[in-house]
N, C-alpha and C positions, 0 to 999 in steps of 0.2 A: 936475272933469275926470278926475282920477286914478281916482276911484271909478267913473266911467262906463267908462273903459278896462278896469278890472279886471272890471267886470260883463260887458262884452262878451266879454272873453277867457275868462271863466269859462263863459259860455254855450256856447262852442265846445270846452270841455274842455281848454283850454290854460292854462298858467301865465300870469299877467299880464305876465311879462317875456319870454314866448316870442315875441319879435319879431326877425325876421332882421336888422333894422336896428340891433339892440342887441347889443353884443359879448358879453353874457351868454348870448345864444342859442347861442354856440359852446362853452359850458361842457361838459366831458366828462360831467358828471352831468345833462345836459339830460334832462327827463322830461315825459311827458304825464300830466295829471291824470285819474284814473279815477273813475267814480261810486261805486265800492266804497270809495274812501278814499285808498289810498296812491298816490303818483306812480309811473308805470310808466317805468322807464329801461331802457337796454340791459342793464345789469348785473343788476338784480333780476329782469327778465323771463327772462333766460337761466338763472336759478337755478330756474325752474319746469321740472321734468324733462321734461314732455311738450312744452313749447314748445322747449326746447333740442334735444330729439331730433328734432322735426319740422323745425326749421330746418337742422340738420346733415344730415339725410337728404336733403332737397331739394338742399342745396349740394354734398354729396359725390357724390351720384348724378350730378349735372350735371358736376362737375369731372372725374370719371374716364372720361367718354366719349371715344372716339377723335375727334380733330379734325384737320382738314387743309384745305389750299387745293387745288382741283382745276381742271383745264381740261377743259371738255366738248367732245368731238368729235362726229362724225356718228353713230358707233355705239360709241364708246369714251369713256373718261374717263381722264385722266392726273393723278396727284398731283404738284403742284409743291412738292416738299419744300424747295427753296431759295428760295421766295418770301419776301420780308421779313416778310409777315404771318404765314406759317406758322412762320417762325423765332421771331417774337415770341410766338406762342401757346405755343411750346415753352419759351422762356426770356424772359419778358416784361421782366425787370429783373434787376439783379445780386443782389438779395436774396430773390428768390422763384422757385420752380419753376412751370412752367405749371399744374400741377394745383392748387397752393396759390393762385395768382392767380385762377383761374377759380372756386374755392370762395369766395374772399373777395368776388368780384364778385357772386355770387348772394346771399351773406349780406347785403351792403349793399342789394341790390334787395329782399330779403325784409323786412329790418328797417326800412329808411328809405324804400323806394320809389324810390331813385335810386342809381346807381353811377357814379362819376366816375373817369376815368383821364387823367392828363396824357400827351399824345403827344409823344414825344421822338425826334428823329432825331439819331444820333450816329455815331461811327466804328464802333460795335458794331451798327449797324443800327437798326431800329425798336424802341422800347421803350415800355412802359406803366407809368407811375408812379401807384399808387393815391392818391386824394385823399379826405380825410375828408368824407363827405356833409354834415356839420354845419358845415363851414368854407367851403362854396361855395354860391352862390345865383345863379339866372339873373337877368340885368339887361337882357334884350333889350327894346328899345323898339318901340313900334308902328311898323310900316313898315320895320323892319330886315330885310334879306334873309338875314342870318346871325345865329345865336344868340351872345349874349355872356354871360359869367359873371364874377362877382367872387369871388376867392379871398382869404380872410383867413388870413394865416400866423400861426404861434404868437406871433410878436413883435408882432402887431397890424397889420403892413403889409398893405395891400390891393392886389391886382393884377388886371388885366382879362385874361381869356382868351377866345379866339375859338373857338366851337364847331366841331367836326370838323377844326379845324386844330391848336389847342393842347390841346383837351380832348375826350375821347370820353365822351358822356353817354348812359347806358342808363337808361331810365325805365320804371318799372312802371305798370300800369294806374292811372289817376287820380293818379299821382305820389305815392301814399301807401303807407307800409309797414305791416307788421303791428303795430308798436309804437303806431301811431296808430289804425288801423282796429280792432284787437282790444284796445284799452286797457282797456275795461270788463271783458272776460272775463279778461284777464291780471291786472287789479287784484283781481278776485274771487278768482282762484287764489292770488295773493300773500297776500291777507288771510286766506283759509282756511288756508293753510299756516302763517302766523304764529300764528293762533288755535289751530290744532291742536298746534303746538309748545308753546305756553304750557299747553295742557291736559295734554299729556304731561309737562311739567315739574312739574305739580302731582301727578303720580302717578296720572293718569287719575281724579282725584276732583274733585267739584264744589267750588266755593268755598262756604265756610260762615261764619256769624256765631255767636259764642258769646254767649248771653243769660244774664245774672246777675240773680237776683231782687232784689238790693240795689243800693246805689250804691257804685261803686268809684272809688278815686282814679285819676287818669290814669296814674301810674307803676305802679300795681298792675295795671291793665287791660293796659298795654303789656307788662309782664313775663309775665302769664298768656298773652297772645296769642303772644309769642315762644316761650314754653315749649311751647305746643301745636303750633306750626308745626315746632319743632325735633324734637318727638317723633313727630308723625304726618303731617307734610307731606312732599311730594316722593315719589319712587318708593321710597325706603327705608322710608317709613312706611306704604306701601300696605296691608300685611297686618297691621298692628298694630291692636289694639282700643283706641279712645280711652276714657280714664277721666276723667270730669268732676268738678269740685269744687263743693261747696256748692249743690246743686240747680241747677246750670247746665244749659242746654239748647242744642242745636245746630239751627240753621236754615239750610237750603240757599238760596243766593241766585243760583245759576246753573244752567242746564239741563245734563243729562248728555250724553255723546257720542252716545247713541242718539237722543235727541230732537233734538240738533243736526244729525243726519243728515250727518255728515262724509263717510261713504263715498259716499252718494248725490250729495252736492254735488261731491265730487272726481271721480266718474265723469262727471257732466254737464259739468263744466268741461273735463275732458280731451277729451271728444268735440267740444266747441265749439272748443277750440284746434286740434285736428286738422283740423276743417272749415275754419277760417281759413287754416291753413298748407297745405291741399291735399295731405294725405298720407292713405293708406289707414289705417283704424283699427288693423289688425293690426300696423302698423309701430311704433306707440307702445304696444303691449301691450293694446289693447282688442279682446278676442276673445269676450266673453260674448254680445254681441248681434248680430242680423242687421244687415246694412248694404246700402245701395244700391250700394256699390262692387263687388258681385259675390259669388259663392260660391267659397270656396277661395282660398288664398294666391296661386296663379298668376294667377287671373282678376282678383283685386284689384290685383295688381301691374301687369297690363296696363292696367287702368283708370287707375291712377296715372300710368303712362307716357303714356296718351292725353290725360288732362285736365291734368296738371301738368308732367311732364318734357318731353314733346314740344313744347308751346308755348314753354317756356324755350329749347329748342334752336333752333326756327325763328326766334324773335325775335332771338336772339344772332347767328345765321347771317346773316340779312337785313340787320341793322343794321351788322354788320361789313363785309358786301359793299358796302352803301351808302356807308360812310365811306371805306373803303380800296381798294376794287376798281372802283368806278364812276367813270369819268373824265368823266362828264357826258353820255356817249353810250352808256351801258351798260357791262357788265363784260367784253365780248368773250368770253363763254363761261366766264369764271372764276367760281368760287363757293366759299363756305365750307361745309364739311360736318361736322356733329356727329352721329356715328352712334349715335343712341339705340336703333336696332334691335339693337345689340350686347348690350343689357341684356335682350332678350326671347328670346334663344336657348334652346331647349329642350335636353334631353339629346341627346348626340351621335347615338345610335342613332335616336331619334325624329326628330331634325333631318334625318338622312340619308334616312330613309324618306319624310318629307314632301316633300323636294326631289325625290326620285325620282318620287313620285306627280305632282308638279307638272310635271316634264319629260315624263313618259310620257303624261300627260293633256292636254298642250298648254296648260296653265295658265300656265306660265312657261318661258322659254328658259334654257338652262344658264348663260349669262352673267348673267341676271337673278338666278338663285339665288346665283351667286358674289358679286354685288353685295350681296345680303342679308348675306353673311358678310364683307363688307368686303374682298373679294379682287379682284384684277385680272382683267379678261376675257381669254379666250383665243381664238385664231383658230378660227372655225367654231362658236363657242358662241352666236352670235346667231340660229341656225336651229333650228327644231323638228326632231325625228326625222321621217324621211320619211313614216312611217305612225303614226297615233296608237297608242301602246302598244308601239312597236317598241323592242327593246333596242339598246344601242350595239353595232354590228358586225353586226346583222341585215341581211338583204337588204332594200333599200328597198321592194320590192314584196311583202314578206311580210305576210300578214294573220294575226295571232295567233288570231283567232276561228275560223279554219279548221283550226288545228292543223298538224301536219306533213303535207306534201303531196309526193307523188312526181310530178315534172313530166315524166317520160319515159313513153312508152307501152310496155307489155310487148310482146315480139315475137309476131307471129301472133295478135294479139288483135283481137277485134271492136271497132268503135268504141263508145265508151261511150254508153249510151242517155241521152237528155235527162231531166232530173229533171221529175217531174210537179209543177207549181206552179200555184197559183190566181192568180198575178199574172204580169205580163210582167217581163222582165229589167230594164226601166227602173224599174218599180215596186219591184222588189227592191233596186236600187241606191239609190233614194230612201229606202226603209225602212232600209237599212243606214246611210245617212248620218245619218238622224234618230236611229237607235238609238245610233250612236257618239257623237252630240252629247249625247244624254241620259245616257249612261254617263260621259262626261267631266264633265258637270255634277254627276252623283252623286259621282264621285270627288273633285271639288273641294269639294262640300258636306261630305262625310265627312272630308275632310282638315282643314277648319276645325274640325270637332267634335273631331278627334283631337288638336289642339293643346292642348286643355284637359282631355280626358277619357281619352286613350289609356293613361295610367298606372293608371287605376282601371277594371278590367273591368266591374264592376257599373254604374258611372256611364256608361261607354262604351256598354254594351248599352241602357240606358234612353234615352240620347241618340239612338242609331241608330234605335231603335223609334219615337221621337217624330218623327225626321226622315222616315222612310218613311210614317208616318201622314199627313204633310202632302204626300207625294210622289204619291199616287194620282191626284189630279186632273190633274197635269201629264202623267202617262203616258197617261191616257185621252184628253186633248185632243191630244197630239202624235201618237199612233199610231192614233187612232180605234178603240180597242178597248173592250170592255165594262168597267164598273167591277169586275166579278168577276174578270176576267182581270188587271186592274191590281192588285187587292188580292192575288191569288195571287203575282204577280211581286214585289210589295213585301215580302210576308212571307218569300219565299225569299231575296231580297237582304238583308233585315234579318238573317236567320239566318246567312247566309254572313259578313256583316260582323261580327256579334257574336261568332261563334266564331273567325273568323280574325284579329280585331283590326286594328290599323292596317296591319300588314304585308300583309293581304289586298288592300288597295287598289292595290298595285303591279300586280296582274293584273286589275284591274276591267274593262278594255276587252275582255278575253277573253270576256265574257258577251254580246258583240254578237250572235253567232249565235243564242243563245237568244231574245233580244229581237226579232230580225228574224223568227224562226220564229213567235213569238207574234203579231207584227203581220200576217204573211201567212197565219196560221191553218194552218201546216204544221209538221211535225216536222223538226228539223234532221237532215239526212242521209237524208230520205225519198226514195225513188226512184220 
């Protein structure tokens, strides 16, 4: 029976005694067996540089994000800084700061797939006491309406905790951590590092056998071997020329480092570990190869935020709201917010330009831009400017596409002659509305391109040219103009955007008159 249990445990890559019902399961040196040979434990896995860096990047990036509890209003939001949950996020217990506690929560999730915190209500308010994931297991029975957990203390005492009342359980996908899911890759990295260390300890030389033509006594052979190792072994003997005795020969019995492909193996292992941990390759020093994470550091970081950091935040927010804010009938507008957008802010000048473009182009309201910056809304910031492209303080009926306009008639002047147009006033109004909508869409599209290319003029120009190459069909369909007219328009707009940079987008809607004239087949200002 024992052999059968060991066989079954081995087939799942676990030690035979890795049984949660066995007290040895809670040993601090608990490890998973890897196919590469060595057991993978928390301690030796974190000694692998890429794995340590991957885990700490995920954990520290998550921990440093601004966090708070908010009350959602009809058009506003208010931070509830004195809410017990908000205060617990700031100071979860007497021996940890908030950033340290959040870092450890994510480390437990990454390594073990579970993070447990004992919920304590005391005179100091709500507190979270971290629990060792290896000392707690779920014992919920079928049909139970609440989760139950069994905690094994260091003295062996076992106590039962009720989920969401006594303990807050955060669970990763599949309930498994990297030490389990990536144990083969980590085992390979540990084995390769140990083998490489031994190879370097030999002075970067292969293992050899000394062959003697005659028969040697055991003590003579031992003495000759020790003398040879003392003289030529290790790093100190690397440059020495061996001198052999009595027609002895040297035979190599191990492969050299080039044939062993240490560098290739190390690079492949690093990439696999980074893939398991969900970090961009450049974050762990992998910069030689192309990657599906994107081109450039900024784009790769945005992908990291989208695929790894943002899901961590949303999961934490919603589970915290479920446990601590939901009274059974909803949260009454209260919610937890981890502002991961704070990590995506560009340079101050670029950020100001992008927000100005968004407001002037009616892509975002002022208060929506302030929310992106984690700032409180202000009165009047929920409305767009009266006219697309209008500056703050401009007359609400001013149209920038018409330039400065004198609204008074000169004395003794004849009435102005009507403009000769090939369309009715109603058609012109419709064309102006469509043209304004097209230009706002252009500004929004270029604004997205500017986020990743504005700092590189050549990259910006290529991206703008490619954007307008795809834009011609939309212009033709929307304004019913010829493809040649649309191509000429796109070339001119591409030139203006390439030469003016992202700053030119702030006046993009001023081109409305040109586009209307193109649609009506008349020149702007023609009489």
